C-alpha positions in Angstrom: 120.4 89.7 65.9 117.5 92.3 66.0 117.7 96.0 65.4 120.6 97.7 67.4 119.6 100.8 69.4 121.5 103.9 69.8 121.1 107.2 71.7 123.1 110.3 70.7 123.5 113.6 72.3 125.4 116.7 70.9 126.9 119.6 72.8 128.5 122.6 71.0 130.9 124.8 72.9 133.3 127.5 71.9 136.3 125.1 71.3 134.4 122.2 69.6 131.7 119.8 69.5 131.1 116.7 71.7 129.0 113.8 70.6 128.0 111.2 73.1 126.9 107.7 71.8 125.3 105.0 73.9 124.2 101.6 72.6 121.8 99.5 74.6 120.6 95.9 74.5 117.6 95.9 76.6 118.3 97.7 79.7 122.1 97.1 79.4 124.6 99.5 78.0 127.0 97.6 75.7 128.8 100.4 73.9 129.9 104.1 74.6 131.5 106.6 72.5 132.7 110.0 73.6 133.5 111.9 70.3 135.2 115.1 70.0 135.7 117.3 66.9 137.6 120.7 67.0 134.9 122.2 64.7 131.7 123.7 66.0 129.5 121.4 64.0 126.1 122.5 63.0 123.3 119.9 64.3 123.1 118.3 60.8 126.8 117.8 60.6 126.9 116.3 64.2 124.2 113.8 63.2 126.0 112.9 59.9 129.1 112.1 62.1 127.1 110.1 64.5 125.6 108.2 61.5 129.1 107.4 60.1 130.2 106.2 63.5 127.2 103.9 64.1 127.7 102.6 60.3 131.0 101.4 61.1 129.7 99.5 64.1 126.8 97.8 62.6 127.9 97.0 58.9 124.9 95.6 57.4 122.7 95.2 60.5 119.7 97.5 61.1 119.7 100.3 63.8 117.7 102.9 65.2 119.4 106.3 66.4 117.5 108.5 68.9 118.8 112.0 68.8 118.3 115.4 70.6 116.9 118.1 68.5 114.3 117.6 65.7 115.0 115.3 62.8 115.9 117.5 59.7 115.8 116.7 56.0 119.4 118.2 55.5 121.1 115.0 56.9 123.5 114.0 53.9 123.7 110.5 55.0 120.7 108.3 54.7 121.7 104.7 54.9 118.9 102.2 54.3 119.6 100.2 57.5 119.6 103.2 59.9 116.4 105.1 61.1 116.9 108.4 62.9 114.3 109.3 65.5 113.9 112.4 67.6 114.1 111.6 71.3 111.3 113.6 73.0 112.4 112.7 76.5 115.6 114.6 77.2 116.3 112.5 80.4 116.9 109.4 78.1 119.9 111.3 76.6 121.4 112.6 80.0 124.3 110.1 79.8 124.9 110.9 76.3 125.3 114.6 77.1 127.6 113.7 79.9 129.8 111.7 77.3 129.6 114.7 75.0 130.6 117.1 77.6 133.5 114.8 78.7 134.8 114.7 75.2 134.8 118.7 75.0 136.6 118.9 78.3 139.2 116.2 77.3 139.5 117.3 73.7 139.8 113.7 72.8 137.7 110.9 71.5 137.3 107.5 73.7 135.2 104.5 72.6 134.6 101.4 74.8 132.7 98.2 74.2 131.2 97.0 77.6 129.4 93.8 76.5 131.0 90.6 77.8 133.5 92.1 80.1 133.9 90.6 83.5 
């Protein structure tokens, strides 16, 4: 399998942070995560949470994560098999922001693997 591709959007509100993660394979969405944390995470901490989540999904495979905001050096986690890239086109992350907002409104985390479902 080639490099897995993820897009990640973060939203911070008064009562917590939402993280929306989408994995794509070509033009197909194969995995979504709508993650809630009660803490108002700083950008770097939210990126670290996303890296932890993706790391669990990919094991020793390679992945690229496109995120909103600029890439910063203060990211604590730096696995060799994951590359972090800034996503310049915000419209590519619209669905991620929707998932992040849903997590904040629900105040819960939901994940779903979509590939192979009929």
